[in-house]
C-alpha positions in Angstrom: -2.6 -51.7 -37.1 -2.1 -55.2 -37.7 -1.3 -54.7 -41.7 2.1 -55.5 -42.2 4.2 -53.8 -45.1 7.4 -55.8 -46.6 9.7 -55.4 -49.2 9.5 -58.4 -51.4 11.6 -57.0 -54.4 14.8 -54.3 -55.0 16.0 -52.7 -57.9 19.1 -50.7 -57.7 20.6 -48.4 -60.4 23.6 -46.9 -58.8 26.9 -45.4 -59.7 29.2 -47.9 -58.3 26.6 -50.7 -59.2 23.8 -51.6 -62.2 21.9 -54.1 -60.3 21.3 -55.3 -57.2 23.9 -58.1 -56.7 27.1 -55.7 -58.8 26.1 -52.9 -56.4 26.3 -54.6 -53.0 29.4 -56.6 -54.3 30.5 -53.2 -55.2 29.7 -51.3 -52.0 30.9 -54.1 -49.3 34.4 -53.6 -51.5 34.4 -49.8 -51.1 34.0 -49.6 -54.3 33.2 -46.0 -55.7 31.7 -44.9 -58.5 32.7 -41.1 -58.3 34.7 -39.3 -60.8 35.2 -36.3 -63.1 31.7 -35.2 -64.6 31.9 -37.1 -68.0 28.2 -36.4 -69.5 29.1 -32.5 -70.1 31.9 -30.4 -70.0 32.3 -29.3 -66.4 35.6 -27.5 -66.4 34.0 -23.9 -66.4 32.1 -25.1 -63.0 33.0 -24.9 -59.3 32.0 -28.5 -59.1 33.4 -30.9 -61.5 33.0 -34.5 -59.5 30.1 -36.6 -59.9 28.2 -40.2 -59.1 27.8 -40.7 -62.7 26.0 -44.5 -63.7 28.6 -45.9 -66.3 27.6 -48.7 -69.2 23.6 -48.1 -68.7 22.2 -48.1 -72.7 18.4 -47.5 -72.8 17.9 -49.3 -75.9 19.4 -52.6 -74.2 16.0 -52.2 -71.8 13.6 -50.6 -73.2 11.3 -50.6 -76.4 12.5 -48.1 -79.1 9.1 -46.3 -78.5 9.8 -45.3 -74.7 13.3 -43.9 -76.1 12.2 -40.4 -77.3 9.6 -39.8 -74.8 11.7 -40.2 -71.7 14.6 -38.5 -69.8 17.2 -40.5 -68.7 16.1 -40.8 -65.0 12.6 -42.2 -66.5 14.8 -44.9 -68.6 16.5 -45.7 -65.3 13.5 -45.9 -63.1 11.5 -48.3 -65.6 14.6 -50.2 -66.0 15.0 -50.8 -62.1 11.0 -51.2 -61.8 11.5 -54.2 -64.1 14.5 -55.6 -62.4 12.6 -55.2 -58.7 9.6 -57.2 -60.0 11.8 -59.6 -61.5 13.5 -60.1 -58.2 10.1 -60.4 -56.3 8.8 -62.7 -58.7 6.0 -60.6 -59.6 4.1 -60.6 -63.0 2.1 -57.8 -63.2 -0.4 -59.2 -65.7 -0.9 -62.0 -63.1 -2.5 -59.8 -60.9 -5.7 -57.4 -60.8 -4.4 -54.1 -62.2 -6.5 -52.1 -59.6 -4.5 -54.4 -56.7 -1.0 -52.4 -57.9 0.2 -49.2 -57.7 3.4 -47.0 -58.1 4.4 -43.9 -55.6 7.5 -42.7 -56.1 9.9 -39.1 -55.1 11.5 -36.9 -57.5 14.0 -33.8 -56.8 14.2 -32.1 -59.9 11.9 -34.3 -62.6 13.7 -34.8 -66.4 15.9 -31.8 -66.2 18.2 -33.3 -69.1 15.2 -33.5 -71.7 13.8 -30.0 -70.6 17.3 -28.4 -71.4 17.2 -30.0 -74.9 14.1 -28.8 -75.5 14.9 -25.2 -74.4 17.6 -25.6 -76.6 15.5 -26.8 -79.7 13.2 -23.8 -78.6 15.6 -21.3 -78.6 17.8 -22.4 -81.9 15.5 -23.6 -84.2 11.6 -22.5 -83.1 8.8 -24.0 -81.2 7.8 -26.5 -84.0 10.9 -28.2 -82.8 9.9 -28.5 -79.4 8.6 -32.4 -78.9 5.3 -33.2 -77.9 6.7 -35.6 -75.2 8.3 -31.9 -73.2 4.4 -32.0 -72.0 5.4 -34.6 -69.4 9.2 -35.9 -69.8 10.1 -33.4 -67.5 7.3 -33.6 -65.2 8.2 -34.8 -61.6 5.2 -37.4 -62.0 6.5 -38.9 -64.8 8.6 -41.9 -63.4 5.4 -42.8 -61.6 3.2 -42.4 -64.1 5.5 -44.6 -66.8 6.2 -47.4 -64.6 2.4 -47.3 -63.7 1.4 -47.7 -67.9 4.4 -49.8 -68.5 3.4 -52.6 -66.1 -0.5 -52.1 -66.2 -0.5 -50.6 -62.3 -3.9 -49.0 -62.2 -4.3 -48.6 -58.6 -2.8 -45.6 -56.2 -0.2 -43.8 -57.7 1.7 -40.7 -56.8 4.5 -38.8 -56.5 6.3 -36.9 -53.3 8.4 -34.0 -53.6 10.5 -33.2 -50.2 14.5 -33.1 -51.9 16.5 -35.9 -50.4 13.5 -36.6 -47.8 11.5 -37.9 -50.7 12.7 -41.5 -51.3 11.5 -42.0 -47.7 8.3 -40.1 -47.8 7.3 -42.3 -50.9 8.0 -45.5 -48.9 5.7 -44.1 -46.0 3.0 -43.3 -48.7 3.1 -46.6 -50.4 2.9 -48.3 -46.9 -0.7 -45.9 -46.2 -2.1 -47.6 -49.1 -1.1 -50.8 -48.6 -3.1 -50.4 -44.6 -5.8 -49.2 -47.0 -6.1 -52.3 -48.6 -3.8 -52.1 -51.9 -2.0 -55.3 -51.4 1.2 -54.1 -54.1 2.8 -51.2 -54.5 6.0 -50.5 -56.5 8.1 -47.4 -54.5 11.4 -45.5 -54.2 13.2 -43.1 -56.4 15.2 -42.8 -59.0 17.2 -39.1 -59.8 19.1 -38.0 -62.6 20.0 -34.6 -63.7 23.9 -34.4 -64.7 23.5 -31.5 -67.4 24.3 -28.1 -67.5 20.7 -26.9 -66.6 20.4 -29.4 -63.7 24.0 -28.8 -62.5 23.4 -25.0 -62.3 20.4 -26.0 -60.1 22.1 -27.7 -58.0 24.7 -25.5 -57.3 22.5 -23.0 -56.3 21.9 -24.8 -52.7 25.7 -24.3 -52.3 26.3 -27.4 -50.8 28.2 -28.9 -53.6 31.7 -29.9 -53.2 34.9 -27.9 -55.0 37.2 -30.8 -54.8 38.9 -32.6 -57.9 39.8 -35.5 -55.8 37.4 -38.2 -55.7 38.6 -39.6 -52.6 38.7 -36.5 -50.7 35.8 -34.5 -52.0 32.6 -35.9 -50.2 33.9 -36.7 -46.2 30.6 -36.7 -43.9 31.9 -36.5 -40.2 35.5 -35.6 -41.1 37.2 -32.3 -40.1 37.9 -32.2 -43.8 34.1 -32.1 -44.9 33.2 -29.5 -47.3 30.3 -30.0 -49.3 28.6 -33.5 -51.4 29.0 -34.6 -54.6 26.4 -35.3 -56.7 25.1 -38.4 -58.3 22.5 -40.1 -60.5 20.4 -43.4 -59.5 18.9 -45.0 -56.9 16.2 -47.8 -55.9 12.6 -48.9 -56.8 11.5 -51.6 -54.2 8.4 -53.9 -54.5 6.2 -53.3 -51.1 3.8 -55.8 -50.4 0.8 -56.6 -47.8 2.9 -59.6 -45.7 -0.5 -61.6 -45.9 -0.2 -60.9 -50.0 3.4 -62.0 -50.2 3.0 -65.1 -48.4 -0.3 -66.1 -50.6 1.5 -65.9 -53.2 4.7 -67.8 -51.9 7.0 -64.7 -52.5 10.8 -65.8 -53.0 12.0 -63.9 -50.5 10.8 -61.2 -47.9 14.1 -59.1 -47.3 12.5 -56.8 -44.7 9.6 -54.3 -43.0 8.9 -51.2 -43.5 8.4 -50.9 -39.4 7.9 -47.5 -38.6 8.1 -43.8 -40.5 8.0 -40.1 -39.2 8.3 -37.1 -40.9 9.4 -33.5 -39.5 10.1 -29.9 -40.9 13.3 -27.8 -39.4 12.2 -24.7 -37.8 13.5 -21.6 -39.4 17.2 -20.8 -39.0 16.3 -17.2 -37.0 13.6 -19.1 -34.7 16.2 -20.1 -32.0 14.5 -23.3 -32.0 16.4 -26.8 -32.6 16.5 -28.6 -36.0 13.9 -31.8 -35.7 16.4 -34.3 -36.8 16.1 -36.0 -33.2 12.6 -35.6 -33.2 12.3 -37.3 -36.3 14.1 -40.4 -35.1 12.2 -40.5 -32.0 9.4 -40.7 -33.6 10.1 -43.3 -36.2 11.2 -45.7 -33.4 7.5 -44.8 -31.9 5.7 -45.5 -34.9 7.8 -49.0 -35.3 7.4 -49.6 -31.7 10.9 -50.2 -31.5 13.4 -49.0 -28.2 16.9 -47.4 -29.2 18.7 -50.9 -27.7 16.6 -52.6 -30.4 18.9 -50.7 -33.6 21.7 -52.4 -34.9 22.7 -49.5 -37.6 22.1 -46.3 -38.6 22.2 -45.2 -42.4 22.8 -41.6 -42.0 21.9 -38.7 -44.0 25.5 -37.7 -44.4 25.2 -34.2 -45.7 29.0 -33.8 -45.5 28.7 -30.1 -44.1 30.0 -29.3 -40.8 26.7 -27.4 -39.4 24.4 -30.5 -40.9 26.8 -33.5 -40.0 26.8 -32.1 -36.2 23.3 -31.5 -35.8 22.9 -35.2 -37.4 25.5 -37.0 -35.2 24.4 -34.6 -31.9 20.6 -36.0 -32.3 22.0 -39.9 -33.0 24.2 -39.5 -29.8 21.3 -38.0 -28.0 19.0 -41.2 -28.4 21.3 -44.1 -29.1 23.7 -42.9 -26.1 27.4 -41.6 -27.1 29.0 -44.3 -29.8 26.0 -46.3 -29.0 24.9 -47.6 -32.3 27.1 -48.4 -35.3 26.4 -45.4 -38.0 27.5 -45.7 -41.7 27.2 -43.8 -45.2 27.7 -45.5 -48.3 26.6 -42.8 -50.2 30.0 -41.8 -50.1 31.0 -44.1 -52.6 27.8 -43.1 -55.1 27.3 -39.4 -54.0 24.2 -38.1 -52.5 21.5 -39.2 -55.1 18.6 -36.5 -54.2 15.3 -38.2 -53.9 16.9 -41.5 -55.0 19.8 -41.7 -52.1 17.4 -42.9 -49.2 15.4 -45.8 -51.1 19.1 -47.0 -52.1 19.8 -46.9 -48.2 16.8 -48.6 -47.6 17.7 -51.4 -49.9 21.0 -51.6 -48.4 19.7 -52.1 -45.1 17.7 -54.9 -46.1 20.8 -56.4 -47.8 22.5 -55.8 -44.7 19.8 -57.7 -42.7 20.0 -60.6 -44.9 24.2 -61.1 -45.4 24.5 -60.0 -41.5 27.0 -57.2 -42.3 27.0 -53.4 -42.6 29.0 -51.6 -45.4 31.3 -49.2 -44.4 31.5 -45.3 -45.0 34.5 -45.0 -47.3 37.3 -42.1 -47.4 36.3 -40.8 -44.4 38.1 -40.4 -41.0 35.8 -39.4 -38.2 36.4 -36.3 -36.6 36.8 -36.6 -33.1 34.0 -33.7 -32.5 31.3 -36.4 -33.4 30.4 -39.0 -30.5 29.1 -41.6 -33.3 30.3 -45.2 -34.3 30.9 -44.6 -37.8 31.8 -47.8 -39.8 34.4 -46.9 -42.0 37.5 -49.0 -43.9 35.7 -52.5 -44.1 32.5 -53.8 -43.7 31.3 -55.2 -40.0 29.7 -58.5 -39.5 27.0 -57.9 -37.6 23.0 -59.2 -37.0 20.6 -56.7 -38.1 17.5 -56.8 -36.3 16.5 -53.0 -36.9 18.0 -50.5 -38.7 17.2 -46.7 -38.9 17.5 -45.0 -42.3 17.7 -40.7 -42.2 17.2 -38.3 -44.9 17.4 -34.6 -44.7 16.1 -32.5 -47.6 17.1 -28.7 -48.7 15.0 -26.4 -46.9 14.5 -28.3 -43.6 12.8 -31.7 -44.3 13.6 -34.7 -42.1 12.3 -38.3 -42.5 13.5 -41.5 -40.8 12.4 -45.1 -41.8 12.8 -48.0 -39.4 13.3 -51.3 -41.7 12.9 -54.2 -39.5 14.1 -58.1 -40.2 11.2 -60.4 -41.6 8.7 -61.8 -39.0 9.9 -65.8 -38.5 
């Protein structure tokens, strides 16, 4: 397949930076966005820290008519999509509407909107439930709202595979571009920091119960004991390369060079998890050798068993300490389907600026034979970056991001 899918625009909404350059400067400086939950009183819950986006005022970015019909995650996604299009220099109205599509991922849909409407139902009665509840909670709502707002009537959809979904959405976008759609807005933004969403996340039994932000999320550390949940993510403008060059795109950040997805076997099967397989298959899809990869953005679950499986897979593919590994999500918390697209955007910035951002607060355990970038950014020419994402229930996904041609 000779069609090349390139990244021409980035829109980022993250707990440690709202907007591309704010996020990137914070990430290189090692500034964390993790702190006590402030969006509701979490004092009675076992997990009380989160990566929250401060300073986002939807009214500053969106028309008033959209506010009563959208959840916070959709408001963030609409703004991030607009920033990505602006960054790409794309004015949707200037392109044929069927030449543009939207494919996003979602972890949980609009939890906070749904919670408020359930409260209205049980406290006041059914006539007080908003008609917008019919779609505002739905997994596909971000794709729908971005599509409507920007007049994008080409292939659209949503992928639901927990934390792995963000990469699977980018892969689905690449498939549609290969089939002939020149431009797809893709990625994910999730936001479910509300009591209902919090209870759902606690059900995974993977949230950290720590109260010290610097010690609560420590992947690959001997003290690892779960992750901190966050909100946000990234939307990317993906284009067929010749389309981007024909319209003289401002920049090409990188290429979606390869992808693979696997599913772990049942725990009692006796078979090994499929993390190494997903890495091997993504490299094969990109026609790239392990030696050509300059950095791995790890899933970094923050639980000893999951960290061990991922570290062993990386060591087997790349050799002991054979490639720099980083997890900048230690500054944002895990953003569910938003995490991996944010890692892909970060990989694009690493390629652009020849620097690998650090993993903060973690002291790598001697049990893992990986070269974890900690403390400070590391200067490095990045030709290919591998991004790994693993979802609850056994989803694995990996994407190879390549430097632009020429």
